[in-house]
N, C-alpha and C positions, 0 to 999 in steps of 0.2 A: 678333833684335836686341840689345840689351845686357842686362847684368845687374845689377839696381840693388838696393841696401840703402837703407832709410829710417829714420833714426834720429829717433823721434818719433811720436805717435800723432794727433797735432792737424788741424786744418781742412787746412793745406797738405800736409800727411803724406797726407791722405785724396786731395786732390785731384792732386797729382803721382802719387799710386801709381795711381789710377784712369785718368789720361792715360797712365801706363806701360804698364798692362796693355793698354789698348786699343791701343797702339802695337806691341804684340808683344813687349815686355821681359820679363824674369824679375824679379819684384818680392819682396822680404823687408823687414817690417817688425820694427822693434826698438824696444821701449817700457820704462822702469822697471818699471811695470805691466805683467807678462806678462799679464793677462787681458785688456787691452785692447788689447796688440798682436795678440792672438788673434782679438780680435773685428773687429780692422780687417783682418786678413788675410782674415777670412770674408767680410765686407762688398764687399771689392775682388774677391773670387775669382780666377778665371783662374790657379789653380794659386800664389798669392801664398803665402809662408810666414812664418811669426812665429818670429824669431831670437831667442836668449837675450842679454840687455842686458849689453854689455860683453866679449861674446866677439867673436871675428873675423866680420866681417861676411861674408856670402856673395858679394855684389856688387863688383863692379870699381869701380862707382862708388857711393860713399856720401856720400847726400845728408842733410845734418844740419838736420832741419827742426824747431827749436827756438827759445824765445824767446831773445834776443841773448845774455842774461846767463847762459844754459846752454849755449852753444855750446863755448867753450873748456873748461869744466868736463867736459863730456863726453868732449870730443877726450883730455883729459888723464888720463880715467879707463878709456879703452879703450886708449890708449897704443899698446904694439906692435901691437896687435890690428889696427891702421890702416895697418901698413906696406906699403907698396906699393900703397895704395888711392888714386884719385881723390877729394879730398874737398869735397862743395860745399856752401858756406856760402849759405843763401838769407836770412839774418837781417838786420834793420835796427833799429840801436841809437837808436833814438828817445829824446829828452830827455822829461821828463814832460809838457812842453806840446807834444810832436809838432810844433815847430818849430826843432828842431836837433838835432845828435847828442849822446848822451850822454857820449862819450869828448871829450876837449877838445885834441886833437891832431890832426896829419894821420896818422892811421892807420886801421885797419878791424877789424871783427872777423874778416874773413878774413886779413889779415895776422897777428893773433894767433893764429888758429889755425896759421896755419905754422909759427910759433915752437913751438907746444905739441905738433905732430904729429910722428911719426917721418920722418927725415930722407928716407927713402924714399918718403913720402906727398907727393901734390901736390895743391895747393887751387885751387879755383876758385870766383869767387863768380858768381852766376847768381840769376835769380828775383825779388830782391828790390824790383823798380819794377813788380810785377805784383800787383794786389789779388787774393784768393782767386778770388772768382766771376768775375771776368774771365779769370783761368787755366781755369777750369773751362769756361766756356760760349763763350770766345771765341778769338781766333787771333793773341796780343799777340807783339810781337817781344820775344825775350830776350836782353838784356845779357850778357855774360859778361868777366871779366878773369882773368888768371893767368898766370905765369911759365913754365910747362911747356906747350909746344907740343902734345906727344902727349896731355896730359891736356885740354888745351882741345878738341883735334879729337874725343877721346872724348865729351865732354860736349856738343857740337855735333852729333853724332851721334845722341846721345840726345834732344837736343831735335827734330831732324830728325824721330824716331820718334815725337815728339807731334803732329807737324803743325804745327810753330812754328818761326819762323825765327831762328837764332840771329845774334847781331851781337857781333863782338870789339871790346872798347873799349881792348886793351893790357893790360899789366903787372897784376899783382897789387896794384901801388901805385895804382891806378885803380878800387880795389875802395872806397877811400875815398869817391870821386867817385861812383860805384855808390848808395853810403850816403847819398849827398849828393842823390842824384836820386831816391831814397826820400823823402825829405823833401819834394822839389819835388814829387812826386807827391801828397802828403798836401794840400799847400797849395795846388794846384789842385783837390783835391777839396772844401776847405772854402772856396774862394773862385772863383777864375775859372770851373770847370768846374759844381760846385756839387753834384757826384753823383759816386759811386765807379765808374761804368758807363764806365770808358777806361782805356787804359795809353798812355804815351809809347812813341811809334814812330819810324821814319825814314821820310821820304817822299823816293823820288828822282825828279829830274828826268828826263824821256825824254831818251834818248840823240839 
């Protein structure tokens, strides 16, 4: 399948990594704390390796699984090590009340990553509308946004390998609205649905 590097050692890194291994992908994890990266690699198994923070990721697809305020700084720190890579931003920049976005303009963390990354890198937004345990146990739709057709195709193939359905919402400017959909998801969890055991999905009428 694909070659994946995950920057981060938290719950989403663990969940995406586990599904990636189960889907036959090669996985590398990278964390600021090398011991945590090594521990996660051992837990994931399946030949998962622990890369060194800040060095060139081994994977063609680099999933940045960090809290939103750490994503752009990490991309800046990696710098040219991300040249030619497909960078996947999964973050949600929620405000302190979780009822809006932390940025107050029509942008997104993914768009900010695109400005910070090497010119030869491509950025795709994905996975941000899915609660971690639903990603772990369910088969949710995965909405993606990005400008580069080949980059999106490679991310779609990766999502397919996880046994999930990728759905392209358009160019990278749509990442702003995917982050808004993340806010909607939290609102549904707190109100209309009343729990975290769901994901946004698309229902198609029979042809």
